[in-house]
A tleap script that builds the chain and sets N, CA, C and O, in Angstrom:
source leaprc.protein.ff14SB
mol = sequence {
  NMET ALA ARG VAL THR ILE GLU ASP CYS LEU
  ASP VAL VAL ASP ASN ARG PHE ALA LEU VAL
  HIE ALA THR ALA GLU ARG THR LYS GLN LEU
  PHE GLN GLY SER LYS PRO LEU VAL ASN CYS
  LYS ASN ARG GLU ALA VAL THR ALA LEU ARG
  GLU ILE ALA ASP ASN LYS LEU ASP ILE LYS
  TYR VAL THR ARG GLY GLU ASP THR TYR GLU
  MET ALA ALA GLY PHE ASP GLY ASP GLU LYS
  THR ILE GLU CILE
}
set mol.1.N position { -12.911 15.930 -3.775 }
set mol.1.CA position { -11.698 14.836 -2.813 }
set mol.1.C position { -10.722 15.282 -2.307 }
set mol.1.O position { -9.923 15.494 -3.219 }
set mol.2.N position { -10.227 15.606 -1.198 }
set mol.2.CA position { -9.154 16.825 -0.713 }
set mol.2.C position { -8.059 15.474 -1.406 }
set mol.2.O position { -8.234 14.257 -1.458 }
set mol.3.N position { -6.851 16.400 -1.895 }
set mol.3.CA position { -5.576 16.025 -2.328 }
set mol.3.C position { -4.723 14.310 -1.175 }
set mol.3.O position { -4.601 14.252 0.049 }
set mol.4.N position { -4.378 13.373 -2.090 }
set mol.4.CA position { -3.740 12.753 -0.599 }
set mol.4.C position { -2.493 13.100 -0.675 }
set mol.4.O position { -2.013 12.857 -1.782 }
set mol.5.N position { -1.184 13.971 0.693 }
set mol.5.CA position { -0.317 13.576 0.323 }
set mol.5.C position { 0.516 13.185 1.001 }
set mol.5.O position { 0.097 13.091 2.155 }
set mol.6.N position { 1.863 12.793 0.865 }
set mol.6.CA position { 2.790 11.510 1.369 }
set mol.6.C position { 2.922 11.792 2.628 }
set mol.6.O position { 3.623 10.978 3.230 }
set mol.7.N position { 2.552 12.549 3.179 }
set mol.7.CA position { 2.969 13.123 4.963 }
set mol.7.C position { 0.921 12.175 5.164 }
set mol.7.O position { 0.825 11.229 5.945 }
set mol.8.N position { -0.033 12.535 4.573 }
set mol.8.CA position { -0.530 11.780 5.589 }
set mol.8.C position { -0.142 10.080 5.379 }
set mol.8.O position { -0.237 9.516 6.469 }
set mol.9.N position { 0.232 9.209 4.358 }
set mol.9.CA position { 0.937 8.164 4.061 }
set mol.9.C position { 1.132 7.794 5.394 }
set mol.9.O position { 0.527 7.027 6.143 }
set mol.10.N position { 2.191 8.568 5.532 }
set mol.10.CA position { 3.396 8.056 6.411 }
set mol.10.C position { 3.032 8.538 7.794 }
set mol.10.O position { 4.054 8.532 8.481 }
set mol.11.N position { 1.889 8.989 8.533 }
set mol.11.CA position { 1.520 8.579 9.329 }
set mol.11.C position { 0.890 7.428 9.746 }
set mol.11.O position { 0.525 7.262 10.909 }
set mol.12.N position { 0.689 6.346 8.557 }
set mol.12.CA position { 0.083 5.274 8.687 }
set mol.12.C position { 1.500 4.106 8.595 }
set mol.12.O position { 1.631 3.094 9.284 }
set mol.13.N position { 2.174 4.471 7.841 }
set mol.13.CA position { 3.841 3.836 7.029 }
set mol.13.C position { 4.903 4.294 7.832 }
set mol.13.O position { 4.965 5.500 8.070 }
set mol.14.N position { 5.817 3.465 8.323 }
set mol.14.CA position { 6.919 4.011 8.705 }
set mol.14.C position { 7.668 5.052 8.582 }
set mol.14.O position { 8.055 5.995 9.271 }
set mol.15.N position { 7.868 4.319 6.670 }
set mol.15.CA position { 8.962 5.345 6.600 }
set mol.15.C position { 7.961 5.031 4.725 }
set mol.15.O position { 7.000 4.439 4.232 }
set mol.16.N position { 9.516 6.270 4.262 }
set mol.16.CA position { 8.751 6.224 2.417 }
set mol.16.C position { 9.452 5.261 1.997 }
set mol.16.O position { 8.760 4.740 1.122 }
set mol.17.N position { 10.764 4.493 2.118 }
set mol.17.CA position { 10.649 2.946 1.764 }
set mol.17.C position { 9.662 2.507 1.929 }
set mol.17.O position { 9.097 2.978 0.942 }
set mol.18.N position { 9.004 1.996 2.367 }
set mol.18.CA position { 8.395 0.803 3.288 }
set mol.18.C position { 6.974 1.270 2.163 }
set mol.18.O position { 6.603 0.559 1.230 }
set mol.19.N position { 6.288 2.745 2.579 }
set mol.19.CA position { 5.559 3.652 1.538 }
set mol.19.C position { 5.580 2.771 0.311 }
set mol.19.O position { 4.813 1.851 0.026 }
set mol.20.N position { 6.588 3.231 -0.339 }
set mol.20.CA position { 6.830 2.850 -1.910 }
set mol.20.C position { 6.514 1.156 -2.359 }
set mol.20.O position { 5.823 0.777 -3.305 }
set mol.21.N position { 7.121 0.461 -1.541 }
set mol.21.CA position { 6.747 -0.899 -1.419 }
set mol.21.C position { 5.414 -1.048 -1.223 }
set mol.21.O position { 5.060 -1.795 -2.135 }
set mol.22.N position { 4.446 -0.766 -0.547 }
set mol.22.CA position { 2.991 -0.816 -0.449 }
set mol.22.C position { 2.426 -0.395 -1.215 }
set mol.22.O position { 1.343 -0.952 -1.393 }
set mol.23.N position { 2.731 0.723 -2.073 }
set mol.23.CA position { 1.417 1.610 -2.884 }
set mol.23.C position { 2.273 0.742 -3.920 }
set mol.23.O position { 1.891 1.219 -4.989 }
set mol.24.N position { 3.156 -0.198 -4.219 }
set mol.24.CA position { 3.669 -0.155 -6.252 }
set mol.24.C position { 2.991 -1.823 -5.437 }
set mol.24.O position { 2.375 -2.357 -6.359 }
set mol.25.N position { 2.915 -2.507 -4.502 }
set mol.25.CA position { 1.989 -3.850 -4.002 }
set mol.25.C position { 0.811 -3.221 -4.805 }
set mol.25.O position { 0.851 -3.131 -6.032 }
set mol.26.N position { -0.105 -2.844 -4.149 }
set mol.26.CA position { -1.490 -2.533 -3.744 }
set mol.26.C position { -1.927 -2.003 -5.744 }
set mol.26.O position { -2.821 -2.426 -6.476 }
set mol.27.N position { -0.780 -0.915 -6.018 }
set mol.27.CA position { -1.130 -0.551 -7.370 }
set mol.27.C position { -1.413 -2.230 -8.188 }
set mol.27.O position { -2.562 -2.569 -8.471 }
set mol.28.N position { -0.353 -3.036 -8.452 }
set mol.28.CA position { -0.164 -3.854 -8.857 }
set mol.28.C position { -1.905 -4.888 -8.447 }
set mol.28.O position { -2.419 -5.767 -9.139 }
set mol.29.N position { -2.129 -4.626 -7.836 }
set mol.29.CA position { -3.075 -5.484 -7.554 }
set mol.29.C position { -4.639 -5.103 -7.655 }
set mol.29.O position { -5.553 -5.925 -7.717 }
set mol.30.N position { -4.811 -3.297 -7.660 }
set mol.30.CA position { -5.615 -3.033 -8.287 }
set mol.30.C position { -5.411 -2.890 -10.048 }
set mol.30.O position { -6.540 -2.710 -10.503 }
set mol.31.N position { -4.562 -2.904 -10.981 }
set mol.31.CA position { -4.464 -2.786 -12.284 }
set mol.31.C position { -4.618 -4.663 -12.359 }
set mol.31.O position { -4.865 -5.292 -13.388 }
set mol.32.N position { -4.389 -5.266 -10.962 }
set mol.32.CA position { -5.056 -6.842 -11.307 }
set mol.32.C position { -6.655 -7.131 -11.447 }
set mol.32.O position { -7.009 -8.307 -11.535 }
set mol.33.N position { -7.455 -6.278 -11.465 }
set mol.33.CA position { -8.265 -6.134 -10.997 }
set mol.33.C position { -9.749 -6.187 -9.670 }
set mol.33.O position { -10.976 -6.145 -9.586 }
set mol.34.N position { -8.110 -6.343 -8.605 }
set mol.34.CA position { -8.935 -5.462 -7.113 }
set mol.34.C position { -10.151 -4.530 -7.071 }
set mol.34.O position { -10.554 -3.675 -7.859 }
set mol.35.N position { -10.556 -4.931 -6.009 }
set mol.35.CA position { -12.292 -3.396 -6.119 }
set mol.35.C position { -11.685 -3.140 -4.769 }
set mol.35.O position { -11.578 -3.751 -3.706 }
set mol.36.N position { -11.275 -1.786 -5.344 }
set mol.36.CA position { -10.646 -0.597 -4.182 }
set mol.36.C position { -11.248 -0.306 -3.403 }
set mol.36.O position { -12.434 0.014 -3.475 }
set mol.37.N position { -10.233 -0.368 -2.000 }
set mol.37.CA position { -11.283 -0.079 -0.922 }
set mol.37.C position { -11.622 1.215 -0.375 }
set mol.37.O position { -11.292 1.234 0.811 }
set mol.38.N position { -12.190 2.400 -0.778 }
set mol.38.CA position { -11.962 3.750 -1.068 }
set mol.38.C position { -13.030 4.308 -2.517 }
set mol.38.O position { -12.883 4.056 -3.713 }
set mol.39.N position { -13.646 4.788 -2.112 }
set mol.39.CA position { -14.676 5.188 -2.858 }
set mol.39.C position { -13.664 6.760 -3.701 }
set mol.39.O position { -13.393 7.851 -3.201 }
set mol.40.N position { -13.381 6.260 -4.961 }
set mol.40.CA position { -12.780 7.454 -5.632 }
set mol.40.C position { -12.518 6.956 -6.676 }
set mol.40.O position { -12.502 5.736 -6.839 }
set mol.41.N position { -12.127 8.269 -8.068 }
set mol.41.CA position { -12.338 7.943 -9.557 }
set mol.41.C position { -10.867 8.419 -10.124 }
set mol.41.O position { -10.680 9.060 -11.158 }
set mol.42.N position { -9.791 7.916 -9.130 }
set mol.42.CA position { -8.460 8.147 -9.595 }
set mol.42.C position { -8.341 7.538 -9.894 }
set mol.42.O position { -9.282 6.755 -10.026 }
set mol.43.N position { -6.280 7.001 -10.604 }
set mol.43.CA position { -5.860 5.916 -11.308 }
set mol.43.C position { -5.538 4.674 -10.196 }
set mol.43.O position { -6.136 4.504 -9.134 }
set mol.44.N position { -4.793 4.125 -10.559 }
set mol.44.CA position { -4.412 3.110 -9.680 }
set mol.44.C position { -4.071 3.770 -8.528 }
set mol.44.O position { -4.756 3.900 -7.514 }
set mol.45.N position { -2.182 4.467 -8.908 }
set mol.45.CA position { -1.392 4.551 -8.022 }
set mol.45.C position { -2.188 5.694 -6.826 }
set mol.45.O position { -1.904 5.635 -5.629 }
set mol.46.N position { -3.245 6.747 -7.409 }
set mol.46.CA position { -3.213 7.330 -6.582 }
set mol.46.C position { -4.674 6.509 -5.442 }
set mol.46.O position { -5.185 7.252 -4.603 }
set mol.47.N position { -4.889 5.886 -5.489 }
set mol.47.CA position { -6.251 5.152 -4.864 }
set mol.47.C position { -5.297 4.092 -3.953 }
set mol.47.O position { -5.527 3.656 -2.825 }
set mol.48.N position { -4.314 3.872 -4.711 }
set mol.48.CA position { -3.564 2.811 -3.156 }
set mol.48.C position { -2.841 4.125 -2.557 }
set mol.48.O position { -2.984 3.889 -1.357 }
set mol.49.N position { -2.283 5.128 -2.609 }
set mol.49.CA position { -2.029 6.136 -1.450 }
set mol.49.C position { -3.132 6.615 -1.010 }
set mol.49.O position { -2.875 7.501 -0.194 }
set mol.50.N position { -4.350 6.453 -1.161 }
set mol.50.CA position { -5.087 7.087 -0.174 }
set mol.50.C position { -5.943 5.803 0.780 }
set mol.50.O position { -6.314 5.868 1.952 }
set mol.51.N position { -6.069 4.762 -0.116 }
set mol.51.CA position { -6.463 3.572 0.893 }
set mol.51.C position { -5.496 3.385 2.133 }
set mol.51.O position { -5.831 2.858 3.194 }
set mol.52.N position { -4.185 3.921 1.822 }
set mol.52.CA position { -2.750 4.051 2.391 }
set mol.52.C position { -2.989 4.990 3.913 }
set mol.52.O position { -2.823 4.809 5.119 }
set mol.53.N position { -3.337 5.762 3.261 }
set mol.53.CA position { -3.665 7.038 4.512 }
set mol.53.C position { -5.055 6.886 5.140 }
set mol.53.O position { -5.220 7.197 6.320 }
set mol.54.N position { -6.510 6.207 4.049 }
set mol.54.CA position { -7.486 6.121 4.717 }
set mol.54.C position { -7.277 5.148 6.221 }
set mol.54.O position { -8.074 5.052 7.154 }
set mol.55.N position { -5.712 4.391 6.041 }
set mol.55.CA position { -5.187 3.222 6.951 }
set mol.55.C position { -6.722 2.179 6.614 }
set mol.55.O position { -7.526 1.921 7.511 }
set mol.56.N position { -6.870 1.730 5.289 }
set mol.56.CA position { -7.831 0.909 5.010 }
set mol.56.C position { -7.163 -0.449 4.419 }
set mol.56.O position { -7.787 -1.392 3.931 }
set mol.57.N position { -5.847 -0.346 4.562 }
set mol.57.CA position { -4.628 -1.805 4.431 }
set mol.57.C position { -3.651 -2.312 5.514 }
set mol.57.O position { -2.809 -1.607 6.072 }
set mol.58.N position { -3.883 -3.702 5.752 }
set mol.58.CA position { -2.880 -3.707 6.677 }
set mol.58.C position { -1.689 -3.946 6.153 }
set mol.58.O position { -1.671 -4.659 5.149 }
set mol.59.N position { -0.499 -3.460 6.646 }
set mol.59.CA position { 0.721 -3.685 6.053 }
set mol.59.C position { 1.399 -4.367 6.767 }
set mol.59.O position { 1.877 -3.760 7.726 }
set mol.60.N position { 1.729 -5.794 6.654 }
set mol.60.CA position { 2.612 -6.499 7.534 }
set mol.60.C position { 3.970 -6.796 6.584 }
set mol.60.O position { 4.246 -7.261 5.478 }
set mol.61.N position { 4.789 -6.072 8.044 }
set mol.61.CA position { 6.757 -5.620 7.516 }
set mol.61.C position { 7.743 -7.689 7.627 }
set mol.61.O position { 8.238 -8.406 8.497 }
set mol.62.N position { 7.518 -7.728 6.318 }
set mol.62.CA position { 9.020 -9.106 6.427 }
set mol.62.C position { 10.292 -9.646 6.120 }
set mol.62.O position { 10.806 -10.198 5.147 }
set mol.63.N position { 10.802 -9.147 7.815 }
set mol.63.CA position { 12.518 -8.640 7.748 }
set mol.63.C position { 13.150 -9.768 7.222 }
set mol.63.O position { 12.813 -10.822 7.762 }
set mol.64.N position { 14.005 -9.852 6.285 }
set mol.64.CA position { 15.221 -10.577 6.100 }
set mol.64.C position { 17.064 -9.975 5.925 }
set mol.64.O position { 17.818 -9.493 5.079 }
set mol.65.N position { 17.054 -10.345 7.129 }
set mol.65.CA position { 18.968 -9.630 7.638 }
set mol.65.C position { 18.785 -8.901 8.354 }
set mol.65.O position { 17.893 -8.934 9.201 }
set mol.66.N position { 19.708 -7.931 8.165 }
set mol.66.CA position { 19.465 -6.588 9.430 }
set mol.66.C position { 18.684 -5.115 8.269 }
set mol.66.O position { 19.117 -4.579 7.249 }
set mol.67.N position { 17.543 -4.931 8.994 }
set mol.67.CA position { 17.165 -3.371 8.827 }
set mol.67.C position { 16.670 -3.375 7.490 }
set mol.67.O position { 16.212 -2.371 6.946 }
set mol.68.N position { 16.780 -4.770 6.828 }
set mol.68.CA position { 16.001 -4.367 5.216 }
set mol.68.C position { 14.194 -4.694 5.319 }
set mol.68.O position { 13.391 -4.981 6.207 }
set mol.69.N position { 14.180 -4.544 4.409 }
set mol.69.CA position { 12.394 -4.530 3.848 }
set mol.69.C position { 12.631 -5.119 2.360 }
set mol.69.O position { 13.520 -4.827 1.561 }
set mol.70.N position { 11.566 -6.039 2.234 }
set mol.70.CA position { 11.447 -7.113 0.991 }
set mol.70.C position { 10.426 -7.161 0.486 }
set mol.70.O position { 9.600 -6.493 1.109 }
set mol.71.N position { 9.970 -7.720 -0.525 }
set mol.71.CA position { 8.794 -7.779 -0.796 }
set mol.71.C position { 8.694 -9.421 -0.818 }
set mol.71.O position { 9.437 -10.145 -1.480 }
set mol.72.N position { 7.841 -9.775 -0.132 }
set mol.72.CA position { 6.762 -11.376 0.102 }
set mol.72.C position { 6.629 -11.720 -0.990 }
set mol.72.O position { 5.954 -11.073 -1.791 }
set mol.73.N position { 7.343 -13.009 -1.339 }
set mol.73.CA position { 6.855 -14.160 -2.757 }
set mol.73.C position { 5.663 -14.122 -2.487 }
set mol.73.O position { 5.137 -14.552 -1.460 }
set mol.74.N position { 5.106 -13.560 -3.466 }
set mol.74.CA position { 2.948 -14.061 -3.475 }
set mol.74.C position { 2.518 -13.533 -2.868 }
set mol.74.O position { 2.924 -13.087 -1.795 }
set mol.75.N position { 1.180 -13.379 -3.571 }
set mol.75.CA position { 0.514 -12.301 -2.782 }
set mol.75.C position { -0.648 -13.431 -2.330 }
set mol.75.O position { -1.190 -14.009 -3.272 }
set mol.76.N position { -0.936 -13.675 -1.421 }
set mol.76.CA position { -1.756 -14.509 -0.744 }
set mol.76.C position { -3.652 -14.387 -1.227 }
set mol.76.O position { -4.048 -15.318 -1.927 }
set mol.77.N position { -4.220 -13.793 -1.023 }
set mol.77.CA position { -5.022 -13.216 -1.733 }
set mol.77.C position { -6.519 -12.617 -1.016 }
set mol.77.O position { -7.689 -12.991 -1.099 }
set mol.78.N position { -5.966 -11.720 -0.427 }
set mol.78.CA position { -6.498 -10.920 1.109 }
set mol.78.C position { -6.096 -9.293 0.293 }
set mol.78.O position { -5.087 -8.588 0.263 }
set mol.79.N position { -7.378 -9.204 -0.259 }
set mol.79.CA position { -6.851 -7.574 -0.908 }
set mol.79.C position { -6.507 -6.441 0.193 }
set mol.79.O position { -6.161 -5.300 -0.112 }
set mol.80.N position { -6.647 -6.909 1.496 }
set mol.80.CA position { -6.943 -6.285 2.405 }
set mol.80.C position { -5.523 -5.536 3.150 }
set mol.80.O position { -5.456 -4.361 3.508 }
set mol.81.N position { -3.837 -7.159 3.324 }
set mol.81.CA position { -2.818 -7.499 3.907 }
set mol.81.C position { -2.074 -7.015 2.430 }
set mol.81.O position { -2.371 -7.190 1.249 }
set mol.82.N position { -1.106 -6.410 3.039 }
set mol.82.CA position { 0.040 -6.049 1.501 }
set mol.82.C position { 1.661 -6.141 3.055 }
set mol.82.O position { 2.071 -5.449 3.986 }
set mol.83.N position { 1.881 -7.056 2.588 }
set mol.83.CA position { 3.059 -8.110 2.603 }
set mol.83.C position { 4.156 -7.073 2.289 }
set mol.83.O position { 3.811 -6.522 1.244 }
set mol.84.N position { 5.990 -6.268 2.975 }
set mol.84.CA position { 6.556 -5.713 2.636 }
set mol.84.C position { 7.355 -6.148 3.796 }
set mol.84.O position { 8.480 -5.683 3.980 }
savepdb mol mol.pdb
quit
């Protein structure tokens, strides 16, 4: 499988800060037993990046204050939605 790059992910996510948060949140979900949305045998962080690059996740931005992104409190159980 081809190597996933940050540039591949930035085509889907607005900026690097949001990408880091989305990747971290999805990696936590994978560690907790969520099923991967792509077929690969990589570690959880790489799998999360592949899912983002392949546009398999719905990343919702939660804005609090001016120009800030913060993690939404909790996960609603939908494995395909990550709120940042």
